[in-house]
Structure formats: structure tokens, C-alpha cells
N, C-alpha and C positions, 0 to 999 in steps of 0.2 A: 494199695495202689494209689489211692488219692493222696496219701501222705507223701509218696515218692514224687508225684506230679507237683504237689504244692512245694516241696523242697527244691525241686529243679527250677521251678518258675521263680522262687524266691532267691535262689543262688545265682541263677542266670536269667535276668529279666529279659534278655533279648529273645529267649524262647517264647515268652508270652506276648511279645510285640509283633503284631501283624498289621500291615497297612490295608487300606480298603481294596486296592486292586489285587491283593493276594487272594481275595475271596470272589473276585469277578471273573467272567470269561475273558480270555485273552483276545487281542485284536485279530489274530489269525483265526481263532475259533469263530468269532462273529462274522468275519469275511467269508470263511468256509461255509457256514450255515446260510449266509446270504446268497452266495453263488450257487451252491448245490441245491438249496431250497428253491431258488429262482428257476434254475434249470429243470428240476423235477416238477415244479408247479406248472411251468410252461408245457412240458411234454405231457403231463397228465391232462391239462386242460385241452390240449390240442388233439390228443389221440384217445384217451380213456378218462373222461370226466368223473366217472364213479370213483377213481382212485383218489380224487381230492377229498373224499370223505375220510380217508385215512391220513393223507399227507398234510392237509391244512391244520388239523388239530396238533400234530406233532411239531411242525415248524412254527405254528402260531403260538404254542405254549412256550417255546424257546424265546421268541421275540417278546412275548408278554412279560416273561420274567426279566429279560434284559431291559426293556423300556420302562418297566415299573420301578426298577431300581434307579434308573436315570432320572425319573420324574419324582423320586422321593425327595422331600425337602432337606433331609439331613445327609443322605448317602449321595445324592446327585451332585451337589457341589464338591464333595470330597473326591468323587470320581473325576469330575472336570478338572480339579486342581492337580490330581496325580497323573491322569492319562492324557489330558489335553482335549482340545476341541476336535481334533481329527478322530479320536475314538468315538466321541458322541456323534459326529457326522456319519461315520461308517455304521454305527448302530442304527440310526434312523434310516439311512440310505439302503441298508440291506433289507430292512423290513418293507420299505416301499418297493424295492426291486422284486421281492417275492409277490407282492400284490399286483404290481404292474405286469410282471411276466405271466401271471395267471390270466389277467385281462387280455393281454395280447394273444395268448394261446386260445382263449375262447373266441376272440375276434377272427383269428385265422381259421379256426374250425368252422364257424358259421359262414364265413366268406367262401370257404371251399365247398361247403354243403350247398350253398345257393348257386355256385358256379357249375356244379355237376348235379343236375336234377335226376 
């Protein structure tokens, strides 16, 4: 099997060539994780804060992986040159959206609790 793969890569070098963004999450995926993660974090913080114990590690691990590759000194510039600054902006903005929506959900929860004694 290894010989076949080596033969194919040698005969057709385009099979062995992959760019950086072929291995990264697409823009749609990052935006979807940001929007759904933000919405679910807001709803969990607003109504059932104990659900954040499950939700935040899942969403946080996605954004940790995404942002750690953007901050890498070798991979980050390659991503910036291939995907552009909009991709980097969306990656950072989506993670901030998740954190901000959780904070807004907590603020609305405690404001509502104090209003209805």
C-alpha cells in the first residue's frame, strides 16, 4: 500500500500538494460555530447556567484550536496570506461573541432575579 501511495505521489505530484487552508476550518464553519455557540451560550447563561459546564469546554476547545493556529508563527502568516484578513477577523470576532453573549446572558439573568424578588 505504501508503495502504491509513493508511486502515485511521485507520478502525480499534485496529489501530494495541499495548501494551508485545505487543512483549516472553512469560513462558514467558523461563522456557524460563532453564531450557534454565542446563541447557545447566551441561552444557557440566561436560563440554565449549569449547562455551561458542558457547553463552554466544547465551544472553547474549537476556538482554542482555531486561534492557536492563527497565533502560530509559521502557520498564522500562511493562513493570513491565503484566506485574508477577513477570515482572521471573523475567527477572533466569533470567539469574542461567544464570551460576550455568555456575559450578557448572565447579566440579564441576575437583573431579572433582582427585579422579581
